[in-house]
N, C-alpha and C positions, 0 to 999 in steps of 0.2 A: 838274421839268425846266425849265431856262431855255430861252429861245428860241434862244440861241446853240447849244445842244446839238443842235438840230434840223438844223443844217448841219454836215456832217462835217469840213469844213475849219476852220470857226470853233470847233468843239468841241475841236479838237486844240491850240488856242492857249493859252499861259499867260495868267494874269490881267493881267499887265502889258501884253501886246500887245492884249488885248481892251479894256483901258482906253484905249489909244491910238486904237483903231478906233471905239469907241462914240460919241463926240461927232459923228463925221462920217457915221455910218450912219443911214439912215432906214428904218424898218420900214414896208412898204407892201404893198398887195394889187394884183396885176396880173391882168388878165382874159384869158381864152382868146382867141387870135387877135390879141392886141396885138403889133405889130411893134416890137421894141426897137431894131433897127438894120438898115439895108439894106446890101447889098454896095457898097463904095466910100464909104460914109459914115463920118464920124468917130465913134468910140465915145465918147459923152458920160458914160456911167455904167457901172459894173460891178454885177453882181447875185449875191448869195449866196442861192439858193433855200432856203426852209424847207419849204413844202408845194406849191409850184407846179412845173411842168416846162417847160423851154425847149428848143426844137429849133433846131439849126443846119441851115439848108436851102439846098441848091444850086438855082439857077434855070437852066433850060435854054432854049435859043433858041426852042424850039417852045412855050414857056409851061408846060411840065411842071415841077413842083417835086418834089424828092426829099430826104428827110431824110438827113443825113450823121452827125449825132451828137445825143444826148439829154443834157440837163444837168438834173439834179435836185439833191436835197439833199446829194449827194456832191461837188458842184463849184461852179464860178463861171462866169458868162457875162461875156465881155469879156476873156478870157485873153490876147488879143493885147497888151493893155496891159502885162502882166507881161513880155512879150518885147520891149518897147520900141516896139511898133507902135501906131498910134492909128486905123487904118482897118480896117474889117471886110471880110473876104473872103467872108462868107456872110450870109444873112438870119438874124437871131435872132428867132424868133417864139414867143409863149407857147403851149404845147401844152395845158397844163392850168392853170386858174385857181388861184391860191393866194397865199400870203404869201412875201415875200422881203426881204432887206436890200439896200439900194441905197446906193451912194456914188459921188460924182463921180470921174472919172478923175484930175482934179487932186489931190484929197485922197488917192486911192488911191496915186498915185505918191509923194506926199510921205511917207505913212505906211509904204510898203513898205521904204524905206531904213532904217526904225527897227525893223522887225519881222522878224528873221532866221528865226524859227520859221514864220511865215506864208510867207516866201519858199521855205523848204524844202518846206512842204506844197503850195504851188502848183507847184513843180517836179515833185513826184511826180505830182500830178494832171495836169499837162501831158503827162508821159510816158504815162500811162494813156489820156488823151484822144486822143493821136496814134495809139496802137495801136487804139483803138476806131474812129477814122476809117478806118484801113486795113481793118479787119475789116468795117465797114459797107459800104465800097466793094465788097469781094468779095461780100458777102452780096446786095447789090442787083443784082449782075450774074449771080449763079449760082442763087439760090434762088427758089422759087415764092412767090407772094403769100400763100398759105396759111401757108407756113413762116415768112415774115417777119412776117405778122400775129400769129401765135402768139408769136414772139420779142418783138415790140413790146408785146403785152399783158403778158407776163411782166416786161419791163423797167419798165413803168409800175408794176406791182404791187410790184416791189422798191423803187422810189423813194418811192411814197406809203404803203407799208406796210399796204395794205388790199386786199381782193379786189373792191371796187366802186368804179367811177369813171364819169365821163361824158365821151364823145367822139363827135362826129358822124362819119357815114360820109364826108361830103365832106372833112373835115379828115384823116381816116384815109387817104383816097385821096391827098391831097397829101403826106402824110408817107411813104407807101409808093411814091409815083410811079406809081400805078395809077388807072384810071378807077373811078368810084363803083360801077358794076355789078359789076366784078371783086371789089371789096372786099365787096360785099353777098353774093356767092356764097361767098367765103371765110368770112365771119361765119356764114352759114347752115350751112355744112358743120360748123363747130365747135359750133354750137348744136344741130344735130341729133344730133351725137355725144355731147351731154351735158356738154361741157367748159366751156361758157359759156352765159350768157343775154345777149341783146342786144336792147334794145327802146327806140326813140326816143332813141338815143344813150347809153343807160345800159348799161354792161357790168358783169357779175358773173362772176367766175371761180369755177366750181364744182368743177373737177377739175384742180388745178395739175399733179400728176405726169403726167397724160395730155397736158396742154397742152405740157409740156416735151418729151414724146416727139414731138409734131407739129412743134415748133419746130426750125429748123435748128441745127447745132452751134455757130453763131455766138453764140447766147444763152449757152451754157455757157462758151465761150471768153471772152466779154466779162465775164460775171459773175465768173469766176475771176480775170481781170485786175484788176478793181476790188477783189476780196476780198483781193488781195495788198497793197492800199493801205488799204482800209477793211474793216470788218466789216459785211456785209449780213445782217440777220436772216432766218431761214428763215420 
């Protein structure tokens, strides 16, 4: 498996377009909690995740942060550039450490005019991401922390392709827009039920079907949405 095949947008491209992209792309590792861009800042680089996950986060006046979208190996961070904008409307923060391809917005713009298949793939991804943003907004307003926590764990599992990963309660609280004690209670409930184990930031999903039953319907809706564009393995 080539590294390009680990990102679903890049894996959809013909060899000629990948040959145009390759000289400008840098394979790099980004760390959890790294901030890639803040609201109102110019987007300097775009990222095609391979094994990392990036969150688009909304900042509220009272200091609370809440995740609006998750970007993994199905997508690209910096999509505003594709739409002709160069300023971010949200904070892009690394949710899970891992590898990504990075290229400058200048190179990306130049190459985009020569890569029609990439443009089509990004258009489909943009449609899916907009729908995900709308669904996430409804989810954050209507569903419990426990439901959203279960959805979020399943979303990570889909992106990284494994049942074990590391995430702190503090960061979970930021992503869910909840205080740490609330997240602790939700994690404890799922652990006592035997659906997960959670210890010192290390999560292991033990019973995915039961976790899906706990999660709100938004998980299934968003998964189906992306499955119409990409194939997510079971």
